[in-house]
C-alpha angles and dihedrals in degrees: 000000000000110000123244094250089063097046090092089062096048093118090054091049092051092051093048099045095083091049100048094104098033136090090247094064100088095048093046091045092055092049095050099040102032093111094049127094117263091248091056092047090052093051092049092050092048091049092051091050090049093051091048095054113118112258132206099179116136113232120211115174096172107138092001102087138046096245144075108280122211136171115279119191124207121172095334095314119111117214126182108229139157123229095270091050091049091052090049091048093050092046089053091051089057090050100044103021092228142038106290142168088263092058091047092053094045093049094048093048103051118144094255094055110119092221091053091048091049092051091049091050091048092051091049092050090049090051090049090052092049092047092049097248091117114045101197126045088208086077086076087076088073091071113098116254121259113283090227093052109088097195091100091055092049097052117113115274122227109257118218127184117223111238086005095135128102127225117238119207096195143023121272123207126211096235129157115200135153115260138171119226119209120197124208091260088057093252109148133199136167122250140158134236121244096190136354138207134167094263102030150359145202118236135192117226134171119272090240090070120071124200118185130209111274095022116135123225139168122229130205113200096217094171092054093043089064090064105024134043100231095171095208111135102180100044130248114293117234136171125219115246101178143315139217133194118240137147094007091303141083120248108207125194115213135186120209119245125214119273134181096263093042097141097050096050093042091053090048092053092044093053092041093054094042092049094048103038090104092047096047127034119266107231105246099174097112096043093043091050091048093050090047095051096039090052090057092043089056091054092051107039099058089052102049114131092199119094109225109212114193116214124207120209116215123169090346095307122113121210135165112267105168145351134218112227138198134175088266099051104030094096090064090069088062092047092058094055125096129213090285091055086248117146117240097195092104089061095044098045098052126159096258092059092046092052090046091058096040091050092062124098124267117301090017104079088127144077140183115266116200120197140175137162130232121201119214129164093349093307129111117223124193124218124189140169136176126222090258093049092051090051088053089057103039092164090059099044097090090039091055093046099040095047098036098045090055087070122081089229094065111125138169116210131188103227113201122180117210131182122232142170130208091242089071090067091081120069110167121206115274091243131116118257105291138191087217103121093207091055090048089050092050090049094057114120119240115297119261088256092057094039090054092048095051099036094104099040108124108151140040120203111199112203116195121184105228096169122128131185089243095051091046090053090055092052090046091053093060111113118228143175108262089203088072095056093099089060091065087084086089085073095042125106121224120228114259117219091218136005131187113258117258112223118221126210129174133223106259116229142132104307112211097185119118094222142009121271125213130211113241134145118212136143116272121187118208114209120225128198089227128025133011124328116266118242118223138158130232117243096186139344144199130183090268104038154011138218112215134194113206126210091227136017114285131213096222120120135199110288096027119133113229130182116217139188129208105207098172095047090046087066091066098049136049093170095072129048105225100187131088091024112168117230133169120226108238100176139358123201121241092253090050092235102104125056134182113210135189128200118255102222113161093153097040093238102099106155093213093051093049092046094051091046090056092042091054095044093049098041106030093125091053098045123085114226116231086232084064100231101206127230085230111062109219095026093111096058091043093053091042091056093047092050096047090053093051109036123116096202135142109219129174134187132218117212126195111221110177107305094340130086116212132190100208108137125067126179132210130193132215091309133017120263122227090264092052089055094045093053094039090070088073099036122108101220147350094275098056140046130194117242098188097117092054097041104053117145092018092292093172095062100028099045116008096040094045091051094046090053089061096047134085126212095253096050121109115258120277111231135215131183119218126191121202126197107203119196111190127221097028125148098241144009094259091059093043098058137048112185128202124178119199089251089059091068114083093190130039089229090058090070091056091046090052092049094050091046092054092049091060096075111341142058124267123214119178127186138182117219119207107199118196132183113235129218127209116320117268096242090165088072091059099027099118095046092043089050090053091053090048091054094062104021113019091171090061092049091051092050090050093048091048090052093050092046090054092061109108102162143025126201128203114200118203127187111241099164097122092046091053091052091052092043091060094044096247110178120259090245093056091045091052091047092051092048092053092048091049093049092049092049095047092046090055095053117090120194115238112269 
């Protein structure tokens, strides 16, 4: 960049740039610089020569400018520029005649560049300080950090624990009063209360005194006795719950034990707290924490890509009873149905596989489940195998992959087995006992109908589709002995004459759709200008649109107009012509197999729209809503609560703060995942977790933010694969991890090379990230608790709402390590060795207390 001492001559530099390589340069240079000192003339000429030097630097402005970035090709090199940068680049080409250092500097210093804006703001603040308009230079800290500096991305993220909130039955008051604590050996010492409720309190004692959980003490409220005649001679009995050190003292939580005059003292405390809640602060810690966590839960759960299958245990036999669906996982229910619309999950999730997963060590209660279907004589047969089963039949592994992956139905699922209990279905509001009838209604446990339905649920199997077109092509390329095909029957599933129905319930949240959609599978033919029509099948429909699944990748793009025909539905109507119907493509999946389409209806007489309206009106009771309205009202919330208390997920959240995107909140379920443990080694405490290995090269702003800008709330998640090389026993986190995203590899073969290189001496961890765009926060889900916080601390409620409204993306991180090893044909011996090393490492890591 041009130095400050030449800024005064910027106009001269601009006039001479187009002449630098022409015969007119010397004459024009003498005219423009004749009155300058020789030293200044020399510096200007050297600067012009520097700016005119050919440049080969690659420019990537994704996440660095306030504009829509797109690819820009110049002489075989692809840059990523926004419109202003493209104009600057093309202007520079006219000046210099080629891509030069001057063009590079101009393009990377446009006025809409976040770094430039930051520098301008910093300079202005400095001037304000110097001129006296800002009194404290510490105010400069309020300016956002430089977009090129990655320190902000590498800071520790706040770690929250799903369902990690407690329910409080009564109000607590922040109230400091002198007390005297009497131990069982009659030793006495003074202390003070920190907060107080009818059934407990928190007290502050010196560090020299230790109280242990379960210990019994008596407390005299000396401060209260000065104003009130309590009439209690032997003190109030309490029992220690726990204690924590802070501010050179111990804070001890106590619960009150029964005493003879229980009612009188309880009534005194109740009236005292109620009468002083406006004078002293009501302790909102529990409710605030619950609102905070529930708000983030409600961003994550409606966007899970995993399909949670709940298994009921009856007479020692486990079988699928119900599933929890979302917009992102609902299609999997269709995948697991055969030609009779009969679900095959009972055959796939058999007891042997469950025991295999549950018998593994901590953090490894999962496996990879491979499936495909084979059609014969009009019937659809399912085949499936887990990683362990394929290792038991090494001679059939390549046969299974080579034959199965050649079929469009081939899938790889991460299968995780979680334990649950029916009691987890009820999560009351984190509010004190209230006379509010609506709160009492919301706090009701599940109805007898729901309680009876879920009474035998003991396991949840989470199935996550981790397939990619690239990985499937690698499996498909495996050579195999066709003579062994008949032996694949060991992985086949026989048809069952009858299976128990599997109930479906959806996660309830703010639905932003304009109309209901209904599940229905029928043939849809897509017309092409050239060639044969493309066959597809509907996944769901509404009067205004369709979602289609195509048998093969299509070439359509968003915005295209496509004419469709509905041959099967045409058979049931003569009133409507269901061919040549005009639809607009609204979205196409990454694999080009799934399309969302909307009717084109300028004259309001679209035959397809009218037909579907009548079909819905006449058959509403027979149609299944895509939102999966359950036969058992209340089943959705019950399953949601059970799942949130059991999951082993790694979720993260992307917030938009001004022009920056930050990844600064991470969530953990009932137990830490492998990634939680890996990162916890370098975290400072239980409330934070470092994200450095996942955020190298400013990934939040250069990749995640740029992708989220392109997405809409209803779109399917965008996925990334990330590969981590972990080298144990290193001095710091930078030396311990080497991170490679899938977009870091220029060639497909480079991934395999990286994997094999890691396996030589280090540990490989691979993860798939599902990134979803969020909509507005579901404040209805937390309305009562948020309202309670607002009553006593409206500023806290506003801060919480602002934080939730700033969430623009949620990420779901799934372990795919074993699948990656099989994908690249790693030997069974190497896979077993890696698994043992991983288990030993994860078992040795303890999360910060």
